N, C-alpha and C positions, 0 to 999 in steps of 0.2 A: 501493500500501500503507498504510496502521499504521502508523506511527512506535513500533515498539517501542526502537529506545535511549533513558535515560532519560538522557541527558544533556541537558543547556541544550541552544537556543537560539542563546543571543548569552555566549559565556562571561565574554567585558565586564560586563554587567548582573548575573551572579552574581559575578563577584568582585567590582564595589560595592556588592553586598545583604551577603556574606557579612562584607568592612571594616564595611556598620554594624549588622550583627551582633555583628562582634565588638566594637567601640567600644561595642554599651550593655553589654556584657559587663563591661566592664574600667570601665565609668560605674558600673555596679552592686558593681561592688567598689572603688574608688575611693570611695564616697559612704555608701557600707554602715549606717552612725552614722545616716544620718538617715534613715531606714530604719524601722518596726517592728521589732522579731525574728519577731513573729507576727503576724498578723490570721484574724477566725472567715472564712471562706467567704461569699459572698452567694450568696443560694438561687439570685439571677441568674447568677448565674457558676457556679455544680456545677451547676446543667441545662445547659448550654452541652456541659459533656462525657455527656450523651445524647441526640445529634447521629448515625442513624444512617448505615451504612459510608456513606463520597465516593466516586462511582464516578466523577465529574468531577472536573478539576484546576483550585483554587488555587494564582492565585496567588500566589508564595514570600513574599512583603514584605506581602501581606496574615496569611497563617500565623502570620511573623514579629511580625505586628501584636497578633495575637492574642498567642503568649507572650510579651510586654511585659506585655499590660492584663490576661492571662485565668489565664495561669499562675503566672509571677516571682512578685508582691503577695503568694500564699498558698503559700507554699511554707511547709519546717520552718524557715526562718532559723540554722541551724549556721551558716552564714557570718556567719552574725552575736555582734558582739563580749558581745553580751546575752543571746545562749546558751549556755547553761549545766546547762541540764537532764540531755541525756544521756552517755556519753561519744560526741560525735561530735568528726574535726577539723574546722576550718575550711576547709579546703583551699586551695587558694596560686594568682595566677596562671599560674605558671608549670605548675602541672599541666593547668588549665585549658587551655592555650595547650597540650600535651604530648597532652589526648584530640582538641583537631584532631589532632594529626597521627598518632595514630594512627585516628583514624576516617576520614583520606583514606587513608590507605596501607591500612587497609585487610582485614591480616594476620589470618589459621586460627592460631595458634599453639599448633597441638593438637602440631607437629611435621614435621618436614621438614628439608627443608638449607635453612634462611634466615636469618635476618642477625635477627628481632624474636626467637629461638628464643635465640641469642647473647646480647640485651640482658637475657633469663631468666636465660641460666646467670652475666651477669656476678653480677649479684644476689643469687642465689643463693652465690655466693665471697664476697660480700662477708657474705651472714650467717652466711656462711662462720665468716672471720674476728673477727663482733661476739661472736658466743658464743662463739667461741672450741672449735669441731667440727672433724674432721677434714674431710682432704682428700677422703673417703669418703662424707658425707656428703652429703645429696639436697635437695635444694626446690622448691619447684611453690607456682605462686599460684592463688586461689582468691577464690573472691567474697568469702569473711569468712573471723573463726576461729567463729562454730556450725558451719560445711562442715570447717572443718582441725580441727576437733574430733571429727566422725566419724571421718574420716579415721583421727585418728590409734587409734582403737578398732582400723579395719579392719587398721590394720598389728598394732596391738598384737596381735589375733586370731589371727594369720597367722606374725606368731616367735611365738608360744606352738602352736600346732597342723598350725603347716606349709600347706602351698600343697594339701592336701588338703580344708582349713576354707571354698574357692573352693567348692568342686565340692561338697560331701557337706552344708555347713554344720554347725553343728555339734550333735554329737548325745547321745546318755546318756551314753558311754563319756569324753564325755568331764569329765564331771565337768560341776556347778551354776560356771558360771568369773562369777567375784567382782570388783567395779568398788569401787578407794575414792574419796574427791573428801570436801571442806567443806561444811559446814552451812550455808557460805555460798557458793558455787560457784556460775557463772553456769547457768543453767538447763539453756543447751544439752548441757549435758553428762549429763543425765538424759536428754533428747529421743535425743541420741549412740550413747549403750547399745542405752534403744528402738529402734531408727531399724536399730539394727546384727544385731536378732533376741534381745537378752539379754535381754530381761525388764528393768523398771524394777523386781523384784524382788532384780535381783542388784546390784542400787546400793546402798552402804555410803553414807550420808549421816553423818562424824564430825564429833561440836559441836566450838566455837573458845571458843579463851579469848576475855581482856580485849582480844587486840589483835587479836578476830574470823581469829588467825590459827586453821590444822587446829589440835587433838590429838593433841601425836603419841603422847604417852600411850595415851591414849585410842584417836588410834587403832591403834596396836602390837597393844594388848587385842580390838578386831575385828576384827583380821588372822588373833590366834592364835584364837579362838573358829570365827571362819569353816571352820580349818582339821583343828582337834578334830572339829564336824561335818560333816565331807566336804569339803566345798565347795574351791574353787581360786578361789584367791586368783590375778592378774592383772596387775590394769591399777589403779596408786596413779597421780591426775591433783590435781596441784597448782595452786595460783591466785595468779598475779602479779600483782595487781592486781583483787583481788574486786569485784563489782559495788555493789554500797551503800557498800563507805566505800573502798574504793582497795585493801587490807590482799593482804602479802607470805608469802606461808607463810613460815616455816621450810624453803626449799629447799635446804636443807644438810641436816640433819638431813633430809630427804624421804627425798633419796638416800643417803642409807648405809642407811634402814630397808627402800627398795625392794633396793637390791643386796642388805639379807643376807636379804628374805624372797625373790628372786629376783622381782621381779615390773617391767612398763614402767613408767617412770617418765614418767606427760605435763605437761607443763607450758600449762597457759592462760595464757596470758601478751598478753591479748588488747590490751588497751594500756596496759600492765602492765613487759610482754619489751622495746618502745622503752627505754621509761628507761635500754638500757643506754648508750640515745647517749648518758647523760650522768657525768660524771665525780663526780656526789654521788649519784644515786643505782643506778648499778653496782652497789656495792660490798654495796647491800641486797638485789642477786641473784643474790648469791654462793650458788655449787648449782646456778645454772641449765647451767649449760655440762660439766652430772653428766648433764641432764636425755635421754631416748632418742628422745626428742622431744620439740617448741615448735609454739604456734599463736599468728600476731600476726595487729596489722591496722595496715598501713602508712596506711591512711584513719584514723587515731584518729590518735596525739602525733604520727607522724608526715607530718600535715597533706598529703597525695598525696588525691586527691577519689577518694571512691564507685567503683565500690569494690575495690579493695584488700590478699585477705587476703592469708595466709602460710601455710605446715608447712614444718618442717622436722627430715628427719628423720637421726637419729643415722646409722643403717646404713647409708645408699644400696642398697645391694641388698636389703630385705629392703620396703624401702618399695618395691622395682620388684617384689618379687615382688608386693605383696600389689594389685595393681593389671593389670602387664600384661596385656592381652589380643593378642597377635598374630593378625591375621587377613589375606587375603589382600587386599583390596584397604588393608591398611595393610601394602603386602613392604617390608621395608626390605632397600637396597641399599649398595653399600658408591662408589657413584660416584652422579652426575646429583641432583634433584630428591627422593627419594627415601632419601635419605643421609643421613646424622647422628645416625642415633642411638647414646643412647638420647631417644628425644620426652619431651615432659613430658605426652604423653596418658599413658605410660609409670608417672606417679605416680599417677593425678589419674584420675574415674571421666571425666575432660571428655576427650571429644576436640578440637570444637569451641569456643576458647580465644579472646575478646580477648588484645586488647595490651597489657593491663593492669601490664606489666611496664615501658613504654616512658615512663609519668608519675613511676614512682619509681623511679625510671635516673634520668629528670628532676632529679628534687627532689634527688637524692644529690647529682649533676652541680654545680648552680647552688647551691646551699646551703652545700652541706657538710654533712659529721657534727656537727662541733664548732655547728656555730647553728641544728641541728637543734636539739646537745645542750640552745643556753641557752634555748630556745625550750618545751624540755619543764621548765627547773628555776626560770624564770620561769613557768610556771602552778601549778610547786609551792610559790613562793614569794607568787604570787598567794593563795595555800587558806593558807596561813600568815597572812597579811596578816586575810582576810576572819574566821577564827578567832578571832583577837586584838581585830577587830572584835566580834563577838557580846559574845565573853566580860567587853568594852568597858560595852557593853550593858543595864541592865535588863530590857529584857523581850520579851529574849533569851538564849537553850541553848541551848548545844554538848551534839551529843546523842554524842560518841564522837568519838575521838580519831582526827586525824587523818592519816594513813600518805600519802600523795601529793598528790592535784590532789579530794578528793574532801572535801568538807565539809558533814555533816549537822546540820542544830539545827530551832530550832524557836522562834515567839510562845507567849509561857507567857500561858495559859489557860486558863482552867476546864474548856470545852469544845476540848480541845487541840489531840485529831485531826480536830475540823471545820474548825476555826479554821484552823487552817492545811492544807486542802486547800479553802478556800474561799482565803485566801491566794496560793496560790500558781494555782489560777484568775485570780485577779484578775492579779495580774501580767501572764498571760500573753494576754490579755484590753487592758492598760493597753499592749503591746506594749515596755516596756519593757525586763522582762529575762523569762526560760526558765526558770526551773528545773523539777524536777520532784520529786516524792513517793514515801518509801519508808518500811520499816514497821523500824525495831529495835529490841528490846525489846519488840515488843509496842508500843510507840507509831509514830505515825503525822508523822515528818518535813519538814521538805524539808530535798531533795538536794539541793545546786550543786557537778558535776562538771564543772574547769574545764580547760577541754580547747585551746577556740582557742585557737589565737597576738596576738590580735588585742584578746585582751581585757584592759584597764589596771585597773589600782585607782579611777583613775574609772565605769566598770563596773561594778565592786563595793558603790561608794557606790550607784551610784542603786540597784540592786539591793536594801542592804537599806535602802532613804528610805525607797524601794516600799513592801518586807516593812512596818513599822515605822507605815508610815502606813495602809495592807489591815489588819492587825493592831486601829490604835485603833479604825480604824469598825467592824469589824466582833465584837470582845469588849465586850462589857458592860461602864459603866462600873465594877462591885463587884468584876469581878476585878482591879481595873486598882488597890484601895485596898491601902497599903503599898509600892507598886511606883513608885519612883524615876526 
């Protein structure tokens, strides 16, 4: 008979190959500074991934060699200290090892009475403690904050309309449900409202002040105008670390307004919420403990490997009411493997769920919250270091206040938008650093998001030298007249 098992014929050979693979990845992290942050994918490499589905086996060592030569060199580069373009965590060797353990265990953490579920519950308890939520609060791991924001909209909708909303949807008699957020909020908020079936027309994007915080007075006026027009305001989404500049809305003021107006207060804290680990940043998040729900990612400032998003909900019963779906094949028992209810799948749409909690649990256990908090502090100190260097250089201009760890600036030039766009692409192709671009007050700017725990002043200096050199090459000489 043809052998059906996928286990190796020779476990010792697999063990030896596995050790080589592990050593390669540890070498990769140890020697990361010797590599370019990013490099373009050559055509001959890209075409390798247009091959047909393989019908016959290939030796593991050969496949591993292909990974090392054809995949690893052309990744996005967020493990590199020069990666500064987007809010991506750098990951850790501990997290990588935790992923290996979780992969070997191959637990489906949708439910049932198993210790991986208890590990997830442990992290939920830690997050209740961190955000000062009650013991009745619930939490669940998801892919990332985009999905957590979507889930929060669904929980808020059920909290308003009751469980009938799950069966009958939103009816005309329910009124025009209205959602409020900042004009600087992440695009996932609009997408969440759309996916929830409310339509983007139900979303109000309120303007921001000079610090990029939502204008609370304008928000209150918009709510009043919508009520007067017969609409039904029900959800307010605050930002704890906006995508462009890292601004934190006035959470206390928003919590007070939400209470007065009977609105569900959700905080999109994709990366900023983890600032609670820092004694220096936590005071700026005052009011987050009053939220009805918080969405955030451990894979950003928490440095957990991708992906590890999380949704925390103050009222666990309302959270469960939005998602629990009893079925015969999911019957709960008081004993045996089918015990341990409620299950994680009762708090989200995923029945098949990986063991994301393990790498998060191990990160907190190995490093401790204080050391993680110091890493967060360091990224904010580096942002101030970069800001000071920009302000001291005549050819550079700081374009927005530095709230946390994101710095927006540009090279001064007559064709500033075009030149700065080209500067960023030049840096990417050089492999020295990888900032991104965004738009501030109508101007295209260079955006440096300092999230990686490996980044140092040396990496900041290298990036700035490369920016100035690229700008000098790109900018016509007349534009430099009068600049020292």
